[in-house]
N, C-alpha and C positions, 0 to 999 in steps of 0.2 A: 453473308449472318445467318447465327442456328434460328431458327422462331424457339418458341417455349416447348413445343411437345418433343423438340430431337436434342437442348440443350444439355437433357440429362442424361444422354448417352454414353458424351466424351466422358461421364464418370464410371461407364460399365468395363468390365476389365479388358477386353479383347482392345479398347482404345489406353487404356493406361497402362499396358502393356509396352507402347508402342511410342514412346515421350518424341513430340517434333520440333526441327530446328528449319528456321529460313535460309533455304536456294536461290540465289539468280541465277536464271539462264536465259541465253535468247535463243528466242524461234524465229530466226528467219525474219518473213515479212511482218511476223507478230510484235516485234520488236524484243525486249528486254523485260521479263517478266517476274517475281520473286513466289515461290507458293514456299508453303511448309510441308515437309516429308518428314516421315509417311505421310499419305493422304488419306484422309479419314472418311468412309462413304458412312453415311449414315443410316440407308436406305435406298433400299433399289428391289424393282422385280429384276428377277433371273429364270429364264427359262433354254434347257440345253438338251441336248441327246448326241449320242454319240454312235456312230455306224460303222461297219465292217468296211473294208475297203482292200484293193488291193497294195501288199507287203512292198514290192516292187516298183509300183508308181508312188507309193507315197515315200518311197527313199531317195528317188529321183526330185522330189518337191522341196528337200529337207539342205540346208547347209553345211558345208564343211564341219566336220566334228561331232555331228547329230546322225542318230537312226533310229527309224521308229521303234516303237514298242511292238512284237511281236506276240496277238494275244491267239491266234490257230497259227497252223502251218498256210504260210503262205497271204495270211492276213493281217493289214495291221487296224486302227482305228484313225476315224476323221470325225471333228468335234467340231457342232454349231452350238453356240450360245450367244446372246439376248440378253444384252441389260437396259434396262428404265431407271437411269439415275435418278433418284428422287429426290433425294439430300444431301450433300457433299460438303465437306469443311471447305470455305472459301469459296466456291463455284455455281455458279448456275448448272439448274440439271439441264440433263441430255442423254441421250441415247445412244448405243452401240451394239455391235455386231462381232463376232469372231468366227474364222474358221481356222482349226487347229489340227496339228498334229503331237499326239502324244510321244513322244521320243524320249530316249536315252542317248548319255553323252558317249562318246566312241569306246571310252575304256570303263566304261559303268556295268550295271548287270545285265546277265544276259539272260536270267530267269524272265519267264513270259506272263504271260497278266496279270501276277501279282503287284504290280508298284501302281496300278490301277486302284487296288483297293485299300494300298496303304502307302500315302505318297509321303510320308514324312520317314518312313522306316530306310527308304532308298533316294539318296541326295541326285544320286546323279541322272532322276528321274524328273523330267516335266513337260509344258504346252508350247510346243512352237507356235507360234501364231505366222500362218500364214496368209493371213487377209484379215481387215477391222477398217469397216466403213464404221464411222459416226456423223453426226448430224450437228455438232460442231467445230468452227472453223478454228478456235483457240484450243480444242482438246486434240485434233489434227495433228497441231502443230507440237502440242506438247508431246503425243504420242513417240512423230517422229524427230525429233532433235534431244529429247533426253533418254528414251529403250531404244531408237531406232525402228520402231515398229510401223511395221504397212498401213498405216490409218489412211484413208483417204474418208473425204466429207461424201455425204451420201443420205436418202430417206432412209430410215429407221425406225417404220411403224408398227406399233402393238396395235392390236384387238383380240375380246373374247369372245367365243361361239360354241354354244351345246359343251360345255366345258373343255373346251380346248383352248389353251395359249397360241395366238397366233403372231409373229413376227414378219414381216416381209422387207426387203432391203432392195433399193431400187438406187443405182446408179446410172445418171445422163438417160433416165426414163427406161434405162433395162434393167429385167430382173435379175439381182444379183441370185438370192434364194427366199426361199417361204417357207419357215419354220413351224410346225404343227406337234404341240409336245400338252400332253394333260396337266389340269393341272390341280386332279386330287390322282394317290397313290400311298404308297406304303409312307406315313411322317418320321422321318428319319433328322432326328439330330446331327447337323455340321458345325464343328468347330476344328477348323486345318490351316497347316500351311501345305500353300503348294507354289511350284518355282515355275514363269515363266522362260523360255526359250526367247530372245532374238538377237539380231545381227545389226551393230551399230560402227561405222569407218571399216568394217570387216573381221569386226571383234564380235566372237561370241557371247553375248550377256546372258546373263541370269537374274531374274526380279522374286524376289518372296510376296507371295499376297495370301494374304489370311482370311477365312472366309467361315463366317459363324451366322447360322439359321437355321431354323425346321424346315427341310425340306419334300417337299412330296414324291419320292422316288417311284420309276415303272422298270422294270424287269421283267420278262418271259422272255426263254428260249422256243415255246408253243406260239407264241403269238407276238414275233418280231415287229409288226408294223401298228405297236400301240403312237407310236411319234411318226412322224413322216416329214421329209423333207423334198422341195423342190427347188429344183435347179432350172434358171433361165437363161436367157441366150445373150448376157453379158459375159466378156472373156474368160473373166476369174472363175463365172460358173461353168465354162467348156471345160477349161484346165480340170476342174475339180471331177467334172465327169467321167475323166480318164480314168479316173480310181476305180469306176464301174459301177454297177447298181447300189444303188445309196438303199437298200431295203431291208437290211437290217438291223436292226437300233438295239442296243448293247443295256444301253439305260436311260434314259430320259431324267432328268431333275425341274423342278418348280417352285417356286416359292416369290411372295411380293411383301416379304420382308427380311432383304437380303443387311447384314452389319459386314463391313471388309476393310481391310486395308491393302495399300499400294506402296511398297516403298522404293529405292532409289536402285538402279539397275549392279550387280557388281560383273567384272568382265572374267572371263572362264577361258578365252583363247587370245 
């Protein structure tokens, strides 16, 4: 149920442009649930950072039908994004984190870097989700059975310290990653659609997510450590470490007032 403070957001243009319909799903041990789609996220905290990584290693981490977006010779990007979903239509608040690789469909554009800046112009471009910890059993099942997302139940905790937003992700008391992102930067209005790639029943899926927020953006080729990620001893962290030293941040983003929608997936292959 919406509180009075958030009920008015349903009338904003972002949500009015995406009318919803009920859809039932069987979610394994969670049983049958009916959800309205697309999902409305009325308010979320978001922090993210993208780091240069080894292109060839990133390629081996993708499913058939995708290749990493090349941003520099021999370099791709691995992204870390953390969400604190404060108010969601018909659902309880929860936290989640994403490790993703910006990717292009095999028959898609070969233009380097530019799709990162102009996502809506390149329909073959999207973000492949490699790992997705979440602190909610229901949302773990939702992600797994509806989208084929590699969601696992884990601890996803936020704190703020000395102007930095920090997210720490742990599973079975093992650190997956700890992300530090500046909370201040160049204020930039975001209102864009993006594609999320996942695999369900050996089929490549694409899901549209639309985001709207005033983001605090940081990027600097002269000081690439303005955001940092620390990998732990979890097996997923060990696999990510094969991408090389993640010390050159391409861009970081922060907002404590993200509005977004998440649609049902479309089959690509």
